N, C-alpha and C positions, 0 to 999 in steps of 0.2 A: 504494500499500499504506500503510495507516494505521500509526501508531506501535505500536499494540497488536499488529497482525498481524506487524510486524517483530520485536517482542520475542518473540512466540510462535515464529516461524521461527528465531530465533537460539538458542532453548533447544536445539533439535536440533543446530544447528551447534556450539554450545559443548560439547555432550555428545560429539559426534564428534571435536572438537579436543582434548578432555580439559582444557579451560580451566575449572578448578573455581571460581575466583573470579568469572569472568564468568557462569558458569552459575548460581551461587548468587545473585549480584546480580540478574540478570535474573528469576529465579524470585521473589525477594523483591519486586521492583518489580511483577511481575504479580500477586502476592498482594495487594499494596497497592491496585492498580487494581481487583481483584476486590472487595475490601473496600469501597472507595469506591462501586463500582457497586451493590453490594447494600445499602448502608446507606440508611436512610431508609424511608419508607412504601412506595414503589414503586421497584423496581430500574430503573436507567437506565444506558445506555451513555455513557461519557465520550467527547467528541469530541477531536480532535487538540489543540485549544487548551487544553482542560482537562488532557489528558495531558501536554502540554508544561509546564504550570504545576506539575503533580504531580512530574514528573521534575526540574525545577529545585529544588523543595523537598527531594526526596530527595538530590540531589547536594549541596545546601547542608548538610543534616544530616550527611552523611558528612564533609564538609570541617570542620565544627565539631567533630565527634567526633574527627577526626584531630588537630586542634589541642589538644584536651583530652588525648588520649593523649601527644602530643608533649611537653606541659608536665609530664606525670606521668612521663616518661622511658620510656614504653612504645613504642619506635620500631617494633617489629614490628606492633603493632596499628595504629599511625598509618599505616604504609605500606599495610596492607590496606584501611583506610578510604579512603585516597587512591586506591588502585587501583579500589575500587568506585565512587568518585565519577567517575573517568575513564570507566569502563564506561558509567555512566548518561549522562554528558555526550556520549557518542558518539551518542546518540539525539536530542539537542537540535538545533534549527536553528542554522546558523552565526551566531555573534554578530556584531552590527554594531559598527563602530568609532565613536568619538566624532565623528569628522568626518562619517561617513555619516549619523548621527542629526542633526547640525547641518544637513546638506544637506536632509534630509527636513523638518525644522522650517522652514527657509527656503522650501522649495517650498510648504508648507501656508500660510505667512504670505502669500507671493506670490499664491497662489490666492485667498485671502480678500480681499486688496487688489484683485485684478482683478474680483472679484464686487462690488466697491463697499463693502466693509466696511473699517474701519480698526481692526484688532485692537490692544487695549492689555492691560495686565496684568489689568484688570477683566474682560475677555473671554477669559481664559486658557483656559477650558473649550472654547471654539470651536476653539482650536488643538490642545489636548491630545487631544480625541476622535479626529480623523483620524490624528494622529501616533501615538497609543497603538495604534490599530488596525493601523497599518503596521509598527510595531516590536515588536508583541506577542511576548513571550518571547525576544526577541533582544537586549534591552538593559534595564538597570535602570530601573524606572519613576520612581524618585525622582530619578535623574540626568536623565532626560528632562524631568521637571518643572522642574528647575533650569535646563536649557538653554532651555526655552520661556520661563521667567520672565526670563532674562537677555536673550534676543532681543527680547522684548516691551518690556522696560525701555529698550532702545535705540531703539525706534520713536518 
């Protein structure tokens, strides 16, 4: 079941459960997905990787808004934004730990070495491409880049 299908099925579930915050959040996310799919010259369906990226952005927006409300003394609004962020994050893949990402980077570097390549910081792209494909949406890309750079500097 795709993420979009899961979101659509959960609309009915949240209606039956009477969970107004989750229902409104899922409806808003589905509306954003529909807007993105219909924008442009030709309508396109977003795949799960694109949906994951969109969900990450939506959750981040809610967390940033909650921080703004918190600083303004609007605790009720901040709590609602955080609740919405948690609803959205439930649809995201399980995040990887720092150690898991380091292990993936080590495996990719070892694979390149076994293929006869000696990766250095100059060939960072050769390491980043397979690592990024494997951790897509489950770990911060900037931190992945820092890990790869640090590992290659030790080579």
